[in-house]
C-alpha positions as CSV (number, residue, x, y, z in Angstrom):
1,H,4.2,51.0,30.8
2,G,5.7,54.4,30.9
3,G,4.8,55.1,27.2
4,S,6.7,52.0,25.9
5,M,4.8,49.8,23.5
6,N,4.7,46.1,23.9
7,F,3.3,43.4,21.7
8,N,0.4,42.6,23.9
9,S,-0.8,46.3,23.9
10,W,-0.8,46.4,20.1
11,Y,-2.2,42.9,19.6
12,P,-4.2,41.6,22.6
13,L,-3.7,37.8,22.5
14,E,-7.1,37.1,24.0
15,A,-8.4,38.6,20.8
16,H,-6.9,35.8,18.8
17,G,-8.6,32.5,19.1
18,K,-6.8,29.2,17.9
19,R,-8.7,29.1,14.5
20,L,-8.0,32.7,13.8
21,S,-4.4,32.2,14.9
22,L,-3.9,29.1,12.7
23,S,-5.4,31.1,9.7
24,L,-3.0,34.0,10.3
25,L,-0.1,31.5,10.5
26,L,-1.0,29.9,7.2
27,I,-1.5,33.4,5.6
28,R,1.8,34.6,7.1
29,L,3.8,31.7,6.0
30,I,2.7,31.8,2.3
31,F,2.7,35.7,2.1
32,G,6.0,36.0,4.0
33,L,7.8,33.3,2.0
34,A,6.4,34.7,-1.3
35,M,7.8,38.3,-0.3
36,A,11.2,36.7,0.6
37,Y,11.3,34.9,-2.6
38,H,10.5,38.0,-4.7
39,G,13.0,40.2,-2.5
40,W,15.9,37.7,-2.6
41,P,17.3,38.8,-6.0
42,K,16.7,42.5,-5.1
43,F,18.4,41.9,-1.7
44,Q,21.4,40.5,-3.5
45,N,21.7,43.7,-5.6
46,M,20.3,45.9,-3.1
47,T,21.0,49.4,-4.7
48,T,21.0,48.3,-8.4
49,W,18.0,45.9,-8.9
50,M,15.9,48.7,-10.5
51,G,18.6,49.5,-13.0
52,P,20.1,52.9,-13.9
53,D,18.1,56.1,-14.2
54,T,15.0,55.1,-12.1
55,G,14.8,58.5,-10.5
56,I,14.2,56.8,-7.2
57,P,16.7,57.6,-4.5
58,T,19.1,54.7,-3.7
59,I,18.0,54.5,-0.1
60,F,14.4,53.8,-1.1
61,I,15.6,51.0,-3.5
62,A,17.5,49.4,-0.7
63,L,14.7,49.8,1.8
64,A,12.3,48.1,-0.7
65,A,14.8,45.1,-1.0
66,I,15.1,44.9,2.8
67,A,11.3,45.1,3.3
68,E,10.6,42.3,0.8
69,F,13.4,39.9,1.8
70,L,14.0,40.4,5.5
71,G,10.4,41.7,6.1
72,G,9.0,38.6,4.3
73,I,10.9,36.3,6.6
74,A,9.8,38.4,9.6
75,I,6.2,38.1,8.5
76,A,6.5,34.3,8.0
77,L,7.9,33.9,11.5
78,G,5.5,36.5,13.1
79,A,8.6,38.4,14.3
80,L,8.7,42.2,14.6
81,T,5.3,42.0,12.7
82,P,4.2,45.6,12.9
83,I,7.5,46.9,11.5
84,A,7.7,44.2,8.8
85,A,4.1,44.5,7.7
86,F,4.4,48.4,7.6
87,G,7.6,48.1,5.5
88,N,5.9,45.7,3.1
89,A,2.8,47.9,2.8
90,C,4.8,50.9,1.9
91,T,6.8,49.0,-0.7
92,M,3.6,47.4,-2.3
93,L,1.8,50.8,-2.2
94,V,4.6,52.3,-4.2
95,A,4.8,49.2,-6.6
96,A,1.1,49.3,-7.2
97,L,1.1,53.1,-7.9
98,F,4.0,52.5,-10.2
99,H,2.0,50.1,-12.3
100,I,-1.1,52.2,-12.2
101,S,0.9,55.2,-13.4
102,K,2.1,53.3,-16.4
103,G,-1.5,52.5,-17.2
104,D,-1.2,48.8,-16.3
105,P,-4.6,47.1,-15.7
106,F,-5.4,45.4,-12.4
107,V,-5.2,42.0,-14.0
108,S,-3.2,41.5,-17.2
109,K,-4.9,39.9,-20.1
110,G,-1.7,38.3,-21.5
111,A,1.7,39.9,-21.8
112,G,2.4,43.1,-20.0
113,G,2.3,44.4,-16.5
114,S,-0.4,44.5,-13.9
115,W,-0.8,45.8,-10.4
116,E,-2.7,42.6,-9.2
117,L,0.1,41.1,-7.2
118,A,1.3,44.4,-5.6
119,G,-2.4,45.1,-4.7
120,V,-2.9,41.7,-3.1
121,Y,0.3,41.9,-1.1
122,L,-0.6,45.5,-0.1
123,V,-3.9,44.3,1.3
124,L,-2.3,41.4,3.1
125,S,0.3,43.6,4.7
126,I,-2.3,46.0,5.9
127,A,-4.4,43.2,7.3
128,I,-1.6,41.6,9.1
129,L,-0.5,45.1,10.3
130,L,-4.1,45.6,11.7
131,I,-4.8,42.1,13.0
132,G,-1.4,41.1,14.2
133,P,0.4,37.7,13.8
134,G,-1.8,35.6,16.1
135,R,-0.8,33.3,18.9
136,F,1.4,31.1,16.7
137,S,4.2,33.6,16.2
138,V,7.6,34.7,17.6
139,D,6.1,37.9,18.8
140,A,3.5,36.1,20.8
141,L,6.1,33.6,22.2
142,L,8.4,36.4,23.3
143,T,5.6,38.4,24.8
144,K,4.7,35.3,27.0
145,K,8.2,35.0,28.2
146,W,8.4,38.8,29.0
147,R,5.3,38.8,31.2
């Protein structure tokens, strides 16, 4: 109303049946917890986790740590889902492009880097951004209370 965006206008709940919402809950829980797990050590060393001389501005290093850890928790809960999913999508796009620029394969055939995990997390982030968190989420719960 009046140009403000609410959860229901972005993700109409009637579009989310119970089976889809349950599937989204399971995907969000595993994906979000995995992101938080990967992000926790980075979050603890927010500006230094990439090491010296990365060439990446410190603000972006910190934003990646925040997107992975706090964004992962938010995705698992289905809270602030569009913001969390967008942050993770940006972070995983950069991670995938970093590996691709180094010549890493999609799937590693032994020791060495790959962009497989970043690619999977990127696609999950985009899917959750486009589909939404489903009925079984903090976003949906808050939307019901605000109506």
